[in-house]
Structures are given as C-alpha cells and as structure tokens.
N, C-alpha and C positions, 0 to 999 in steps of 0.2 A: 504494500500500500504506500502510495506517495501522496504528497500534498502539492498544490499549486504554489505560486509565489506567495500568496497569502497563507500564513501558517495555520489558519483556522478553517480553511476550505478544503475538504477532502476530495481527491480525485483518485479513481481506481483505474489502473492501467494494465491489469492482468489480461492474458489472452482469453481467459474464460473465468466466469464467476459462477459459483454454485448457488449464490444467494442464500447461504447459510447465515446464521446470526451475526457472523463477524463482518458482514458487508457494511453495516452502519455501526460506528464505534459503540462499544458496550456502554460507555458512560453517557453517550447521547440517548440511547434507548432507555437506560435506567432513569435519566433525568426527565425525559418526556413522560414516562409512565408515572413517575413520582409527582410531577407538576399537575398532571391530569387527576391523579388520585386525590390530591390535596385541594382540588377546585370543585366547587359545586356548580358554578355558572361559567360558561365559556362562550365567547364569540369567535367565529372563524372569519377572517377577512380575506376577500378576493380582490384581485387587481381590477382596475378600470377596464371597461369594454370586455367583460368576462368571456373567456372562451371555454371550450370543452375541458381543457386540462385543469384550469383553476376551479371550475365549477364541480367537476367530478371528484377532484381531490377533496374539496370541501365537503361535498355530499357524503362521500364514503367515511370520512372522519366523523361527520355529524351523526350518521347512522350508528356508528360504533359507540360514540360517546353517549348517545341517547339510550342505547341498551345498557350502558353502565349506570344509568340513572342521573346523568348530568343534564342541567338545563342549558340547551345549546341553541344558538341562533347563528345563521350565516349572513354576514354583512356583504351584500352584493347589489350592484345596480340593477334596476328593474328591467332586465333585458333577457329574461329566461325563455322567451317565446320560441327561439330556434335551437335551444340547447336540449341535451338528452335528459329530460326531466323525470324519466321513469325512476321509481323508488324514492321519490321526494315526498311522498305522502307522510304527513305527520311532522315534517321538518318546518322550522320557522325561518323566514327570510326577512331581513331588515334592509331597506334601501338606505344607503348612507346619508341621503339628503334629509332623512327623518331622524337621524341619530342625536340631534340636539336634545330630544326629549327622553333619551335613554341614559341610564346609569351604566358605568363600566362594570364589567364582570370580574370574577376572580382571576381569569386568565384570558389572554388574547392569543390566538393561533393565526399566523399569516401563512398562506399557501401560494406558491408559484410566483413570488414577488419578493424582492429584498430591498427595494428603494421606495421611499415615501412618495416619490414623484410618479410611481406607477399606480398609486391608489387614487380613487376619485378625490377631488378636493375636500368634499365633506367627510370622506373616509379618513383623510389625513388628520383633520381636526378631531375626529372621534378617537383615532388611535393615539393621538398626542395626549389624551387623558391618562394613558397607561404609562407606568414606569417601565424601564427596560426589564426590570426583574419580574414584570407581569406579562411578558411577551415571549413566546417561542415561535419557531417557524421552520418551514421546509421549502427549499427552492432548488432550481437547477440552472439559474442564470448567473453569468459572471457579474459580480458587483462592479459598478463603474466608480472609478476613483473620484473623490470630491463630492459624491452624492450623499444625501442624508439617508444612511442605511438604517434599516429597521432592526431593532433588537441588538443582540450581542453575538458577534460571529465567533467568539471564543467557545469552542465546543466543550471546554473543561469547566465552564461556568455553571451556575445553577439555573440558568435560563438561556440555553443555547439556541441560536438561529442556525440551523444546519443547512449547508449548501453543498451539493455534489454537482460540479459542473460537467461531469461526464455523463450524467443522466440525460436522457432525451425527452423527458417529461417529468412533471411533478408526480403524476400518477404512478410512475415506475418507482419513485422514492417511497410513496405511500405503500405500495406493494411490498417493498423490502422492509419497511418499518413494521408492517403487520407480521411478516414472516419472522423478523428478528424478535418480536415480542411474543411470538407463539399464538397469534390471533388467527383463528380459522377464517378464511375468506369465503363469505357466502357467494352463491352464484350471482345474486343481485349486485353485490359489490364488485365481483369480477367483471360483470358486464360494464359497469360504470368505469372501472379502471381501464378496461379494454378500449372504450370509447375515447377517453382522454388521451391514452397513449397513441392510438391511431391518428387522432387529430393532429397532435404535434409532429408525429413522424411524417405525416403528409405535408405539413408546413415546411419541414426540413428537406423535403424531396427524398426521403429515405424509402417511402412507399408511394404508390399511386393508386387511386381509387377508380373503379370502373364498373362496367356492366356488360356482361357477355351473355347474349341470348336470354336476357331477362334475369340473369343471376348476378347479384352483386359480388364483386371480386376486389382483392387487393393484390398488387404486384410489388415485390420487394426489389428495389433498385440495387445496383452494385454498391452504392454508398453505405447502405446499412451493414454490409459485411465488415466494415471497419469497427463495428460496435457489437461484439459478441454478447456483452452483458445485456444489451437491449434485445437482441434476438432471443436470448434465453427467456426473458420475461414475456416477450411476444409469443413465443412457442408455448409456454406454460399456460398463458391465458387462452390461447386458441384451442389448446387441448381440453381446457376446462369447459368451454362453451359449445353448445350445439350449433350445427350449421345454420339453422333457422335464426338463432340469436345473433350469430356473427353477421348474417346477411342483413338483418334488421338494423344493426348498428352501422354497417358499411353504407347501406342505403340512406340512413339518416345523415351520415357525414358527406355523402356524395351530392353536395348542394348544387353543383354546377349542372347536374342532370335534371334538376327540378326547379329551374328558374322560371319566374313569371315572364310573360311577354315583354313587360316593361323592363325587367332586369336584363333580359337577353338583348333587348334593343340597346340598352345603355352599355352593356359589355361590348357589343359590336362597334359602337360609336367610339369607345375608348381606343380600340385598335385602329379604326379607320381614320379618326380625326384628331386624336389627342396626343399621340406619341411624338415627342420631339427629341432631338439629339444635339449634344453640344458640338461646337465647331471642330473639336479634336476627335470626335467620334467615340469618346470613352464612356460617356454617360447618356443613357436614354432616360427620359423623364416624362411624366404625365402630370399636368396641373389641373386639378378640379377646383374651380373657383369657390371660395366660401359662399358665394351667392348663386351657385349653380342650382337651378330649379329642378332639373331631373334628378340630381343627387339627393335633394330634399325629398322628392316624391317617392323614392325607393327606400327611404328610411335613414339616409346618411350612413354613419358607421355602424353596421350591424354584423352579425355572424355571416350573413349571406354576402353583403358587399365586401367584407374583408376577404372572403374566399375569391370573389371576382377579381379583386385587386392583386391578391397573391398569385393567382393563376396568370394574370397578365405579366407580372414581373418575371415569373419563372419562364414563361414562353418566349418573351422578348430576349431574355438572357440566353436561352438555348438556341433561339433563332433557327428552328427546324425549317429547311426549305419547303417541306410539305405542309407546313402549318397554314391552314386556310384562313385563319383570322388575321394574320399579319399581312398587310398589303404588299404586293409584289415589289412596288417601287421603294419599299423600306428595307426589304430583306438584305440587299447588298450593302446597305449603309449600317447594318447592325453588327458586322463582323468584328469590329474592334471594341464593341461595348463591354465594359467590365462591371458596370453597375446599372441597375434600373430602380428609379425612385418614383413613387406616386405621392403627390401632395393632395390632401383632401380635408374637408371639414369633419371634425370629430362627432361623437354621438350626440343625439338630441338630449339636452339637459334643461331643467326647469329654471336654473339660475343663470342669467346671461353672463355673469362674471366668471362662470366656469366653462364657457365656450372654448374649444380648442381647435387649432389648425394643425394637422398631423402629417407625418411622413412615414413611409415604410420603404425599406430598401432590401433588395436581393442583389448579391454581388459575387464576384470571383476573387480569389486570392486576397481576401481581406481589404478589398478596395473600399468597402463601406467605412471601415475604421480609418483609412487614410483620409477620406473626405472629412470625417468628423474631427480628426486630429488637426487638420489644416484650418478648419473653421474656428475651432477653439483657440488655436494659437494666433491666428491672424485677423479674424473677422468678428467672432462672437464668443467670448470666453464662457458665457453662461449657457451655451447650447445644451439642451437636454436631449440626448439621444443615446441609445445603447441596446443591448440584447445579446444575440448569439453571433458567433463568427459568420459573416456573410449574410446575416439576416437581422436587421435592426429596425427600430422605430424611434420616433421622437415627436415632440410637439412644442407649440407655443400657446400660451393661454390668451388668445385673442382671435377674432375673426375679422378684424379691421383690414380691408383689402390692401392698403399700402404696406402694412406690417407683414401681411402674408406674402406679398410680392418680394419684400426684402428677405424674408425667410427662404423663399425659393432661390433667390439670387445668390445667397451664401453658397449653396451647393453647386450652382452653375459656375460661379467664380472658382470654387475649390477644384472642380473637375477640370477647368482649363489650366490649372496651375500644378497639377500632380500627374505623375506617370500612371 
C-alpha cells in the first residue's frame, strides 16, 4: 500500500485487490463505526447537481444507518427526478435551501465530495455549523490545493475524511467499507451501488452503455483494464444481480437512448452550430449563453443535459470519422484538439444569488490541468475548477453575460498560450 503526495490520502497500486478488510485502513473503519455508534442523529451531505454516484452512496449509507436505529436525513438538492430512486422509501431528504430551519445533528457524513465549493451554497452554510470533529466523509476525488477542504484528511484522527483517489466511484468505496466492517450487502443495496459505479465508469469512458436488439448492454473499454480493483468490484456486483436487474439499471442510465424530441433537437444543434475551435486548433469549445432559451426549456443543468454535454465532449475529442453528429466540415479541423470544454448555465435555483455559470472539460494528456494552471497563474488566481485527470469542472457564481464572457475568454487565452 502506498500513499499519494498527501500523507493522508491512501492510494492502492497493487495488480489485484481481494477487497478483504485490509483495503481500507483498520483505524479508519474502526473510527467510522465508533462515530456512527456514538451518534443518534446523522445527516448525509451530497454535492451540488447530484449524480448517481453521490446519491446512491448516500442512499445505501442511509438505509444501513436507519436499520441501526439512527435518525438519518440526506441533504440533497431537489433534483431526484432522473436518479435511481428505487429503495428510497422511508428515507428522508432535506433540500439545503431549507436547512436554515434545521438543527445540526450529532454527526455529518459527506459523500463523493471533499471541497466546500462542490456543495450547494446553502449546503455550505449548513455544514459550517458543524465542527471538524463532527464530520466524517468518503470520497475519490483528488483534493485541489488552496481549496476549503471538508473535515480532517488525517486518517489517524478521531474524525477522518477518507479519500482513495484510485477508486473510480464513491460507491466502490462504500462497497469496500461494508465488506471491511462485515456488513452483509442486500440485493437492494447492491443494485444501488451497481448503478452509481456504472454511472461514473461511463463518465470516465471506462465502459459504454448501449442497446442491442432491445437488450441493454455495457461494453468495457481497454481503459478499464488499467484498474483491476475496479473490475473486481464490477464483477462481484454483476454476479450478484440478475440479468433483469442489470438491464433495468443499464436502461435507466442509458439516457441518450431516451431523449425527448426537444432534447434531441438541442443535442443536434450543439454539434451542428455551437462547436468552435481556437486558432491553434488545440481547444474545441461550446458556449451556451446564460440567456439561452432552449437550454432553459430543457431544464438547464440536469442529469439528462449533463449526459448530453458529456457525450459531446467525448465524441469531439475522439473525432471518429464515422460519427454522424459531427459535421463533415469540422472533422478535419479537430485532429489537433487536446481538450473540449462546454460552458453553460448551472441548475435552476430559487435564490438568484446562487446562480452559477459552469464549465466541464474532457481532455488528453492532462491538458485540462495545464489550462487551469495557466489561468490561475496569469489571469484569474481564484479560479474554481478541478476533478479527475482529464475530466474536470468548475464555475463562477454569476450569470451576468459580461462576466460569463470573461470566464470563457480565460480558457481561450490559456489555450492559445500553452502547448
């Protein structure tokens, strides 16, 4: 077992992991169980614009904690419409915008997120009521230097925030935590973890979702072979579930096969009208204006639109000559592209002061991090952006057109100044 440069973030680099109890440090498991045992009331915090990984991680934890007799609530933005909400009956959900009227609990657990900036603004205010000694967490994202990190990364503390950057989803860490604690995984929880794992693997381009002759399928790409520990968990979960259950989850996640006519029209327009390329050909980008009416009409930043934008970034970066959505006059111009960014208005919120203008990047050879580093050093030191290697996001808390244009131009300028 090795650690990354940060002495408190564990990374596992073995060729194969058995997922025995030793995969998560014993002191972490003991401390998590002790903190839970000592708490009667617990809130589980999810990041903003919740996806399948954060939601299913929280849901599985909540179902287990409820069985232990704990009073549990999940703090999550009210965007559950397109998520895998099966086995949520009996669970309580709190929208962070209503948290002003809530008292803090004995313990806060944060899943799939280690930075305050990844929480909804109202969720930040609520979590700030807790002391570090009242927060524990699980995540798989690399922490960004200089950010306001949540909790205590010291795994030897009495309140560890555990991060494994080699994990490809938070759901896979939940799986390993349960195994390490000797907790039997119910079929219902296995389904939820499978959904969260597949969702993140699809985002990373480690698997692709599809439908052959009416049967929902997944295909593993060559990239996933680099992560045998992830394959191990995926294999175990797949062997646990019936073909019908797996098909149900895959069909649920295969959002692009179930778009409305309005969503499909918008997707086609992104490819045919919105793709731009910097003068040096290194960066392809799409700018969806904060005032774009079609974007508003299809719900702005949702699970579905997120998948549409992610699919565009991946396809443009791959630039398959046979791709029917990429215009023929663009295909020859995309050969040198190292990164693809989409800029867009964030999720619908009740409070105008919480409006965000966001970006999402897919890239090759850590080109995304080079852009971010250049901007922070030369143009905008306070840029909020980060995530996984070659797949990052960021935002500014405004939808004022001039400020959004400036935000976009930071990245165009950076692209013209780096290799």
